[in-house]
N, CA, C and O of each residue as an XYZ file, in Angstrom:
476
protein
N      -2.340    -24.208   -248.719
C      -2.544    -23.260   -249.773
C      -4.002    -23.319   -250.191
O      -4.574    -24.400   -250.329
N      -4.594    -22.166   -250.391
C      -5.999    -22.090   -250.759
C      -6.149    -21.552   -252.169
O      -5.481    -20.593   -252.556
N      -7.019    -22.169   -252.921
C      -7.343    -21.738   -254.268
C      -8.857    -21.730   -254.396
O      -9.502    -22.758   -254.192
N      -9.416    -20.610   -254.722
C     -10.870    -20.472   -254.849
C     -11.598    -20.914   -253.582
O     -12.687    -21.484   -253.651
N     -10.987    -20.647   -252.421
C     -11.628    -20.988   -251.158
C     -11.543    -22.449   -250.780
O     -12.118    -22.839   -249.764
N     -10.849    -23.281   -251.553
C     -10.743    -24.698   -251.247
C      -9.291    -25.063   -250.993
O      -8.391    -24.550   -251.658
N      -9.067    -25.925   -250.057
C      -7.723    -26.365   -249.729
C      -7.222    -27.325   -250.798
O      -7.977    -28.157   -251.301
N      -5.956    -27.207   -251.138
C      -5.363    -28.134   -252.108
C      -4.449    -29.149   -251.434
O      -3.745    -29.904   -252.105
N      -4.463    -29.162   -250.094
C      -3.631    -30.125   -249.372
C      -4.125    -31.531   -249.678
O      -5.330    -31.777   -249.624
N      -3.233    -32.459   -249.996
C      -3.654    -33.802   -250.393
C      -4.306    -34.606   -249.279
O      -5.065    -35.529   -249.574
N      -4.044    -34.294   -248.005
C      -4.579    -35.118   -246.925
C      -5.829    -34.516   -246.298
O      -6.281    -35.016   -245.269
N      -6.400    -33.477   -246.866
C      -7.572    -32.872   -246.260
C      -8.839    -33.369   -246.931
O      -8.822    -33.850   -248.064
N      -9.929    -33.241   -246.205
C     -11.224    -33.570   -246.782
C     -11.696    -34.965   -246.459
O     -10.924    -35.813   -246.013
N     -12.984    -35.194   -246.692
C     -13.580    -36.496   -246.355
C     -13.119    -37.631   -247.252
O     -13.267    -38.797   -246.887
N     -12.565    -37.321   -248.414
C     -12.130    -38.384   -249.325
C     -10.978    -39.191   -248.746
O     -10.831    -40.366   -249.084
N     -10.159    -38.601   -247.886
C      -9.026    -39.320   -247.304
C      -9.244    -39.684   -245.847
O      -8.410    -40.381   -245.269
N     -10.331    -39.241   -245.230
C     -10.544    -39.504   -243.810
C     -10.795    -40.978   -243.517
O     -10.611    -41.402   -242.376
N     -11.199    -41.761   -244.481
C     -11.476    -43.178   -244.270
C     -10.220    -44.035   -244.355
O     -10.231    -45.183   -243.911
N      -9.149    -43.508   -244.908
C      -7.956    -44.332   -245.132
C      -7.254    -44.744   -243.843
O      -6.821    -45.890   -243.719
N      -7.135    -43.839   -242.892
C      -6.418    -44.162   -241.659
C      -7.071    -45.312   -240.900
O      -6.366    -46.250   -240.526
N      -8.383    -45.291   -240.653
C      -8.985    -46.435   -239.955
C      -8.908    -47.736   -240.749
O      -8.743    -48.810   -240.171
N      -9.026    -47.640   -242.069
C      -8.937    -48.849   -242.899
C      -7.536    -49.430   -242.809
O      -7.376    -50.645   -242.691
N      -6.518    -48.577   -242.864
C      -5.139    -49.064   -242.736
C      -4.904    -49.710   -241.384
O      -4.220    -50.729   -241.292
N      -5.470    -49.122   -240.325
C      -5.301    -49.683   -238.982
C      -5.953    -51.063   -238.885
O      -5.367    -51.992   -238.330
N      -7.164    -51.193   -239.424
C      -7.862    -52.486   -239.396
C      -7.074    -53.529   -240.187
O      -6.899    -54.657   -239.726
N      -6.602    -53.157   -241.371
C      -5.832    -54.101   -242.193
C      -4.507    -54.487   -241.519
O      -4.098    -55.646   -241.583
N      -3.845    -53.533   -240.882
C      -2.592    -53.815   -240.174
C      -2.843    -54.780   -239.021
O      -2.084    -55.730   -238.830
N      -3.909    -54.542   -238.249
C      -4.247    -55.438   -237.140
C      -4.629    -56.825   -237.652
O      -4.251    -57.838   -237.064
N      -5.392    -56.864   -238.767
C      -5.789    -58.157   -239.328
C      -4.562    -58.927   -239.782
O      -4.452    -60.126   -239.527
N      -3.653    -58.261   -240.443
C      -2.435    -58.923   -240.948
C      -1.562    -59.416   -239.799
O      -0.911    -60.455   -239.910
N      -1.547    -58.663   -238.685
C      -0.754    -59.077   -237.525
C      -1.307    -60.355   -236.903
O      -0.548    -61.166   -236.372
N      -2.632    -60.541   -236.967
C      -3.256    -61.734   -236.400
C      -3.232    -62.924   -237.354
O      -3.605    -64.029   -236.958
N      -2.806    -62.730   -238.595
C      -2.802    -63.785   -239.601
C      -1.429    -63.865   -240.277
O      -1.315    -63.707   -241.492
N      -0.395    -64.110   -239.477
C       0.970    -64.109   -239.994
C       1.394    -65.454   -240.562
O       2.231    -65.511   -241.463
N       0.827    -66.529   -240.047
C       1.177    -67.853   -240.558
C       0.626    -67.967   -241.980
O      -0.542    -67.650   -242.206
N       1.437    -68.411   -242.940
C       0.970    -68.466   -244.336
C      -0.305    -69.286   -244.533
O      -1.179    -68.887   -245.303
N      -0.423    -70.428   -243.848
C      -1.634    -71.240   -243.987
C      -2.857    -70.468   -243.511
O      -3.891    -70.457   -244.179
N      -2.736    -69.822   -242.355
C      -3.853    -69.055   -241.808
C      -4.235    -67.917   -242.743
O      -5.420    -67.684   -242.981
N      -3.260    -67.216   -243.268
C      -3.522    -66.097   -244.178
C      -4.279    -66.572   -245.420
O      -5.308    -65.997   -245.776
N      -3.780    -67.608   -246.075
C      -4.381    -68.058   -247.332
C      -5.718    -68.755   -247.128
O      -6.613    -68.635   -247.963
N      -5.861    -69.483   -246.022
C      -7.138    -70.156   -245.786
C      -8.223    -69.129   -245.472
O      -9.399    -69.366   -245.745
N      -7.833    -67.987   -244.899
C      -8.788    -66.908   -244.679
C      -9.218    -66.270   -246.005
O     -10.362    -65.842   -246.152
N      -8.304    -66.211   -246.951
C      -8.669    -65.653   -248.252
C      -9.693    -66.533   -248.969
O     -10.356    -66.077   -249.901
N      -9.825    -67.776   -248.547
C     -10.869    -68.655   -249.082
C     -12.096    -68.622   -248.158
O     -13.228    -68.479   -248.621
N     -11.858    -68.756   -246.861
C     -12.955    -68.881   -245.897
C     -13.819    -67.647   -245.756
O     -15.035    -67.768   -245.605
N     -13.234    -66.469   -245.801
C     -14.025    -65.245   -245.638
C     -15.025    -65.079   -246.786
O     -16.205    -64.850   -246.520
N     -14.600    -65.184   -248.061
C     -15.596    -65.069   -249.129
C     -16.677    -66.156   -249.088
O     -17.830    -65.895   -249.430
N     -16.309    -67.363   -248.673
C     -17.310    -68.434   -248.577
C     -18.346    -68.079   -247.511
O     -19.545    -68.257   -247.728
N     -17.890    -67.577   -246.356
C     -18.823    -67.198   -245.288
C     -19.706    -66.026   -245.717
O     -20.905    -66.022   -245.439
N     -19.125    -65.036   -246.387
C     -19.913    -63.896   -246.861
C     -20.925    -64.354   -247.911
O     -22.068    -63.896   -247.916
N     -20.511    -65.245   -248.787
C     -21.445    -65.788   -249.785
C     -22.578    -66.543   -249.094
O     -23.705    -66.565   -249.589
N     -22.280    -67.157   -247.960
C     -23.312    -67.858   -247.206
C     -24.433    -66.943   -246.760
O     -25.596    -67.348   -246.737
N     -24.094    -65.708   -246.405
C     -25.127    -64.749   -246.016
C     -26.031    -64.459   -247.209
O     -27.254    -64.429   -247.075
N     -25.431    -64.247   -248.364
C     -26.234    -64.018   -249.567
C     -27.073    -65.226   -249.936
O     -28.221    -65.088   -250.360
N     -26.505    -66.401   -249.777
C     -27.242    -67.631   -250.096
C     -28.420    -67.848   -249.154
O     -29.442    -68.406   -249.553
N     -28.279    -67.407   -247.899
C     -29.405    -67.518   -246.968
C     -30.606    -66.735   -247.474
O     -31.752    -67.128   -247.258
N     -30.337    -65.640   -248.140
C     -31.409    -64.777   -248.645
C     -31.939    -65.278   -249.986
O     -33.146    -65.260   -250.225
N     -31.043    -65.723   -250.856
C     -31.421    -65.993   -252.238
C     -31.714    -67.466   -252.548
O     -32.398    -67.748   -253.531
N     -31.232    -68.384   -251.764
C     -31.390    -69.815   -252.050
C     -32.081    -70.502   -250.875
O     -32.532    -69.859   -249.927
N     -32.148    -71.807   -250.967
C     -32.655    -72.590   -249.846
C     -31.740    -72.351   -248.643
O     -30.536    -72.165   -248.818
N     -32.280    -72.354   -247.443
C     -31.532    -71.995   -246.244
C     -30.307    -72.869   -246.028
O     -29.295    -72.389   -245.520
N     -30.377    -74.153   -246.407
C     -29.267    -75.062   -246.115
C     -28.018    -74.737   -246.925
O     -26.912    -75.044   -246.481
N     -28.160    -74.123   -248.106
C     -26.976    -73.717   -248.871
C     -26.246    -72.590   -248.138
O     -25.021    -72.608   -248.018
N     -26.989    -71.635   -247.664
C     -26.385    -70.529   -246.926
C     -25.774    -70.985   -245.610
O     -24.664    -70.584   -245.258
N     -26.503    -71.824   -244.887
C     -25.982    -72.332   -243.619
C     -24.725    -73.166   -243.849
O     -23.763    -73.074   -243.087
N     -24.739    -73.973   -244.898
C     -23.562    -74.786   -245.215
C     -22.354    -73.938   -245.558
O     -21.242    -74.223   -245.112
N     -22.567    -72.891   -246.353
C     -21.451    -72.014   -246.717
C     -20.913    -71.282   -245.497
O     -19.700    -71.121   -245.360
N     -21.796    -70.835   -244.608
C     -21.335    -70.173   -243.382
C     -20.507    -71.128   -242.528
O     -19.450    -70.757   -242.019
N     -20.989    -72.352   -242.373
C     -20.261    -73.335   -241.559
C     -18.901    -73.646   -242.185
O     -17.889    -73.663   -241.485
N     -18.871    -73.890   -243.484
C     -17.600    -74.203   -244.155
C     -16.644    -73.015   -244.073
O     -15.460    -73.197   -243.791
N     -17.140    -71.806   -244.316
C     -16.288    -70.619   -244.253
C     -15.680    -70.416   -242.877
O     -14.484    -70.151   -242.754
N     -16.512    -70.542   -241.830
C     -15.992    -70.381   -240.472
C     -15.110    -71.548   -240.061
O     -14.162    -71.355   -239.300
N     -15.390    -72.737   -240.535
C     -14.544    -73.889   -240.232
C     -13.142    -73.681   -240.807
O     -12.148    -73.971   -240.142
N     -13.063    -73.183   -242.031
C     -11.751    -72.905   -242.627
C     -10.987    -71.862   -241.809
O      -9.788    -72.008   -241.569
N     -11.686    -70.818   -241.386
C     -11.025    -69.788   -240.592
C     -10.591    -70.337   -239.229
O      -9.511    -70.005   -238.740
N     -11.431    -71.175   -238.620
C     -11.089    -71.796   -237.347
C      -9.829    -72.658   -237.484
O      -8.943    -72.610   -236.630
N      -9.756    -73.442   -238.559
C      -8.575    -74.276   -238.790
C      -7.321    -73.421   -238.955
O      -6.250    -73.773   -238.460
N      -7.462    -72.307   -239.648
C      -6.319    -71.403   -239.810
C      -5.826    -70.854   -238.485
O      -4.619    -70.772   -238.256
N      -6.754    -70.477   -237.606
C      -6.350    -69.954   -236.304
C      -5.786    -71.040   -235.400
O      -4.932    -70.758   -234.559
N      -6.248    -72.275   -235.559
C      -5.647    -73.378   -234.797
C      -4.189    -73.571   -235.215
O      -3.318    -73.808   -234.379
N      -3.941    -73.464   -236.521
C      -2.574    -73.589   -237.036
C      -1.719    -72.422   -236.538
O      -0.559    -72.612   -236.172
N      -2.286    -71.232   -236.524
C      -1.559    -70.032   -236.088
C      -1.284    -70.070   -234.591
O      -0.216    -69.655   -234.141
N      -2.249    -70.567   -233.820
C      -2.077    -70.627   -232.373
C      -2.728    -69.475   -231.635
O      -2.337    -69.166   -230.509
N      -3.715    -68.831   -232.247
C      -4.427    -67.758   -231.558
C      -5.931    -67.973   -231.687
O      -6.389    -68.853   -232.415
N      -6.697    -67.141   -230.957
C      -8.156    -67.269   -230.972
C      -8.753    -66.658   -232.231
O      -8.227    -65.692   -232.783
N      -9.864    -67.242   -232.673
C     -10.633    -66.676   -233.780
C     -11.131    -65.300   -233.335
O     -11.473    -65.115   -232.167
N     -11.176    -64.339   -234.252
C     -11.505    -62.960   -233.912
C     -12.795    -62.795   -233.137
O     -12.819    -62.082   -232.133
N     -13.874    -63.436   -233.575
C     -15.148    -63.303   -232.890
C     -15.092    -63.901   -231.493
O     -15.649    -63.344   -230.547
N     -14.415    -65.038   -231.367
C     -14.289    -65.685   -230.069
C     -13.431    -64.843   -229.134
O     -13.730    -64.750   -227.943
N     -12.372    -64.228   -229.650
C     -11.535    -63.341   -228.836
C     -12.352    -62.146   -228.355
O     -12.180    -61.705   -227.218
N     -13.230    -61.619   -229.189
C     -14.074    -60.487   -228.783
C     -15.033    -60.889   -227.669
O     -15.241    -60.124   -226.727
N     -15.621    -62.089   -227.767
C     -16.522    -62.568   -226.724
C     -15.754    -62.736   -225.419
O     -16.231    -62.328   -224.360
N     -14.572    -63.332   -225.489
C     -13.752    -63.511   -224.291
C     -13.383    -62.164   -223.673
O     -13.419    -62.002   -222.453
N     -13.026    -61.197   -224.526
C     -12.652    -59.869   -224.038
C     -13.833    -59.217   -223.325
O     -13.655    -58.624   -222.262
N     -15.037    -59.318   -223.893
C     -16.230    -58.741   -223.267
C     -16.550    -59.397   -221.925
O     -17.059    -58.743   -221.015
N     -16.252    -60.689   -221.807
C     -16.514    -61.413   -220.562
C     -15.374    -61.292   -219.560
O     -15.458    -61.830   -218.456
N     -14.319    -60.596   -219.931
C     -13.184    -60.434   -219.029
C     -12.299    -61.667   -218.935
O     -11.546    -61.813   -217.973
N     -12.375    -62.541   -219.902
C     -11.588    -63.773   -219.920
C     -10.301    -63.562   -220.708
O     -10.258    -62.708   -221.593
N      -9.264    -64.313   -220.408
C      -8.024    -64.187   -221.191
C      -8.199    -64.758   -222.597
O      -8.938    -65.723   -222.795
N      -7.527    -64.166   -223.554
C      -7.590    -64.616   -224.939
C      -6.235    -64.388   -225.587
O      -5.418    -63.613   -225.092
N      -6.008    -65.069   -226.693
C      -4.755    -64.943   -227.427
C      -5.063    -64.212   -228.729
O      -5.665    -64.771   -229.646
N      -4.640    -62.957   -228.791
C      -4.884    -62.159   -229.994
C      -3.837    -62.459   -231.056
O      -4.169    -62.744   -232.207
N      -2.576    -62.392   -230.660
C      -1.462    -62.662   -231.564
C      -0.732    -63.881   -231.044
O      -0.417    -63.965   -229.857
N      -0.466    -64.811   -231.915
C       0.175    -66.056   -231.525
C       1.505    -65.803   -230.825
O       2.275    -64.947   -231.260
N       1.786    -66.534   -229.748
C       3.051    -66.347   -229.039
C       4.282    -66.531   -229.928
O       5.307    -65.894   -229.682
N       4.211    -67.382   -230.952
C       5.372    -67.569   -231.825
C       5.733    -66.292   -232.555
O       6.912    -66.049   -232.812
N       4.741    -65.457   -232.900
C       5.014    -64.200   -233.597
C       5.349    -63.098   -232.610
O       6.099    -62.182   -232.948
N       4.807    -63.163   -231.385
C       5.141    -62.165   -230.373
C       6.611    -62.268   -230.001
O       7.284    -61.251   -229.835
N       7.110    -63.487   -229.870
C       8.512    -63.683   -229.495
C       9.434    -63.126   -230.565
O      10.443    -62.501   -230.238
N       9.113    -63.337   -231.837
C       9.953    -62.843   -232.924
C       9.927    -61.335   -233.009
O      10.960    -60.719   -233.274
N       8.760    -60.713   -232.789
C       8.695    -59.255   -232.861
C       9.391    -58.629   -231.669
O       9.955    -57.543   -231.798
N       9.371    -59.283   -230.503
C      10.073    -58.758   -229.329
C      11.574    -58.805   -229.552
O      12.273    -57.854   -229.203
N      12.091    -59.895   -230.127
C      13.514    -60.024   -230.404
C      13.933    -58.996   -231.446
O      14.991    -58.380   -231.322
N      13.114    -58.810   -232.461
C      13.456    -57.869   -233.532
C      13.447    -56.426   -233.040
O      14.195    -55.595   -233.554
N      12.601    -56.116   -232.040
C      12.484    -54.750   -231.553
C      13.429    -54.435   -230.397
O      13.579    -53.267   -230.039
N      14.073    -55.447   -229.801
C      14.926    -55.182   -228.656
C      16.206    -54.472   -229.094
O      16.790    -54.807   -230.124
N      16.641    -53.477   -228.291
C      17.868    -52.751   -228.656
C      19.099    -53.614   -228.451
O      19.150    -54.448   -227.548
N      20.080    -53.401   -229.295
C      21.327    -54.167   -229.200
C      22.280    -53.482   -228.233
O      22.325    -52.254   -228.155
N      23.043    -54.287   -227.497
C      23.999    -53.712   -226.546
C      25.373    -53.629   -227.133
O      26.302    -53.170   -226.469
């Protein structure tokens, strides 16, 4: 429906065009972080690593480097608990044509069982 030459459809326009890719990224991120420890440790590790970038600019270099190391270490520990590769490492492996574990096998098995049709 058009009013004054403008569409009134709720899903049209640039204001909503960013939602679909953001939802896809968040869905993929959540699928790779299903273990509760991994999920919650990322909620700590990601802000610490991001703060490390700011600290590299605003403080002495060792504060920023330390925050980056601690933030990534927390995320690495979470992925070890989950049983899959850290996102950046999986991307490097994918670019090199090497095998990588995107989603932990423990969660793949459960989703396969849940999606299989019943006889």
